[in-house]
C-alpha positions as CSV (number, residue, x, y, z in Angstrom):
1,X,-31.9,-35.0,35.2
2,X,-31.1,-37.8,37.6
3,X,-34.7,-38.6,37.9
4,X,-35.1,-38.8,34.1
5,X,-32.1,-41.1,33.8
6,X,-33.4,-43.4,36.6
7,X,-36.9,-43.5,35.1
8,X,-35.6,-44.2,31.6
9,X,-32.6,-46.4,32.2
10,X,-33.8,-49.0,29.7
11,X,-34.3,-46.4,27.0
12,X,-30.8,-45.0,27.7
13,X,-29.3,-48.5,27.6
14,X,-30.9,-49.2,24.2
15,X,-29.6,-45.9,22.8
16,X,-26.0,-46.7,24.0
17,X,-26.0,-50.2,22.6
18,X,-27.4,-49.0,19.3
19,X,-24.7,-46.4,19.0
20,X,-22.0,-48.9,19.7
21,X,-23.5,-51.3,17.1
22,X,-23.4,-48.5,14.5
23,X,-19.8,-47.5,15.2
24,X,-18.3,-51.0,15.6
25,X,-18.3,-52.0,11.8
26,X,-16.6,-48.7,11.0
27,X,-13.9,-49.4,13.6
28,X,-13.4,-53.0,12.3
29,X,-13.1,-51.9,8.7
30,X,-10.6,-49.1,9.2
31,X,-8.7,-50.2,12.3
32,X,-8.2,-53.9,11.7
33,X,-4.9,-53.4,9.8
34,X,-6.3,-55.0,6.7
35,X,-6.9,-51.7,4.9
36,X,-10.1,-50.6,3.3
37,X,-12.9,-52.6,1.7
38,X,-14.2,-52.1,-1.8
39,X,-17.4,-53.3,-3.3
40,X,-17.5,-54.9,-6.8
41,X,-18.2,-51.6,-8.6
42,X,-15.2,-49.9,-7.0
43,X,-13.1,-53.0,-7.5
44,X,-13.8,-53.0,-11.3
45,X,-13.1,-49.3,-11.6
46,X,-9.8,-49.8,-9.7
47,X,-8.9,-52.7,-12.0
48,X,-9.7,-50.9,-15.2
49,X,-8.5,-47.4,-14.4
50,X,-5.6,-48.0,-12.0
51,X,-4.3,-51.3,-13.2
52,X,-4.9,-52.9,-9.8
53,X,-3.6,-56.4,-9.2
54,X,-6.2,-58.9,-8.0
55,X,-5.1,-61.6,-5.7
56,X,-7.2,-64.7,-4.9
57,X,-6.2,-66.1,-1.4
58,X,-8.5,-69.1,-1.5
59,X,-7.1,-72.6,-1.6
60,X,-6.4,-74.5,-4.9
61,X,-9.6,-76.5,-4.8
62,X,-11.7,-73.3,-4.5
63,X,-9.7,-71.5,-7.2
64,X,-10.3,-74.5,-9.6
65,X,-14.0,-73.7,-9.4
66,X,-13.3,-70.3,-10.9
67,X,-11.6,-67.0,-10.1
68,X,-11.9,-63.4,-11.1
69,X,-10.6,-62.7,-14.6
70,X,-6.8,-62.1,-14.4
71,X,-6.5,-62.7,-10.7
72,X,-3.3,-64.3,-9.3
73,X,-3.9,-67.2,-7.0
74,X,-1.8,-67.0,-3.9
75,X,-3.2,-69.1,-1.0
76,X,-3.4,-67.3,2.3
77,X,-1.0,-69.8,3.9
78,X,1.7,-68.8,1.3
79,X,1.1,-65.1,1.3
80,X,3.7,-64.3,3.9
81,X,6.5,-65.8,1.8
82,X,5.1,-65.0,-1.7
83,X,3.8,-61.5,-0.9
84,X,7.0,-59.8,-2.0
85,X,6.7,-61.2,-5.6
86,X,3.3,-59.6,-6.2
87,X,4.2,-56.2,-7.3
88,X,7.4,-54.4,-8.0
89,X,5.6,-51.1,-7.6
90,X,4.2,-51.1,-4.0
91,X,2.1,-48.0,-4.7
92,X,-0.2,-49.7,-7.2
93,X,-3.5,-50.9,-5.8
94,X,-3.9,-54.6,-4.8
95,X,-7.4,-56.1,-4.3
96,X,-7.5,-59.3,-2.3
97,X,-10.4,-61.6,-2.1
98,X,-11.5,-65.0,-0.7
99,X,-14.8,-66.8,-0.8
100,X,-16.9,-64.3,1.3
101,X,-14.5,-61.6,2.4
102,X,-13.3,-62.8,5.8
103,X,-9.9,-64.4,5.1
104,X,-9.0,-61.6,2.7
105,X,-9.0,-59.2,5.6
106,X,-6.1,-61.2,7.0
107,X,-4.4,-61.2,3.7
108,X,-4.7,-57.4,3.4
109,X,-3.1,-57.0,6.8
110,X,-0.2,-59.3,5.8
111,X,0.4,-57.3,2.6
112,X,0.2,-54.0,4.5
113,X,2.9,-55.2,6.9
114,X,5.0,-56.0,3.8
115,X,4.9,-52.4,2.8
116,X,2.1,-52.4,0.2
117,X,0.4,-49.0,0.5
118,X,-2.9,-49.5,-1.4
119,X,-4.4,-52.8,-0.3
120,X,-8.2,-53.3,-0.6
121,X,-10.4,-56.2,0.6
122,X,-13.2,-57.1,-1.8
123,X,-16.4,-56.9,0.3
124,X,-18.3,-60.2,0.0
125,X,-15.4,-61.9,-1.7
126,X,-15.9,-64.1,-4.8
127,X,-19.5,-64.7,-3.9
128,X,-20.3,-61.0,-4.3
129,X,-18.4,-61.0,-7.6
130,X,-20.5,-63.9,-8.9
131,X,-23.7,-62.3,-7.7
132,X,-22.8,-59.1,-9.6
133,X,-22.5,-61.2,-12.8
134,X,-18.9,-60.0,-13.4
135,X,-16.4,-62.1,-15.5
136,X,-14.6,-65.1,-14.2
137,X,-12.2,-67.7,-15.6
138,X,-11.8,-71.4,-14.8
């Protein structure tokens, strides 16, 4: 066994690195404090079936270019102070998004700390929404 490991150290190293690279995205998604991510299909189902609140955390200039239909614009910088005004019922789903899905992970973490139970990050953000051809408003 030791001889095999010594003779195939490069192969073993590649296998270990590959395993870590497969597991890392799962750990980031679930363990980052930001809640779970949803794709555009799951987001639209959540909006239509569960009356989810959609929150755009981009800055005002980006929101002026367009936003998801019915979304509330609350810039990430103001989310800490304005978070409590989002929903009276903290059990209802909230979907947060930004341009590409990175800043909204922070926003989801902020809302979770404020006691919101069902917070979801829109994977790919507004760019993914546009790519899917879903409705927006300006």
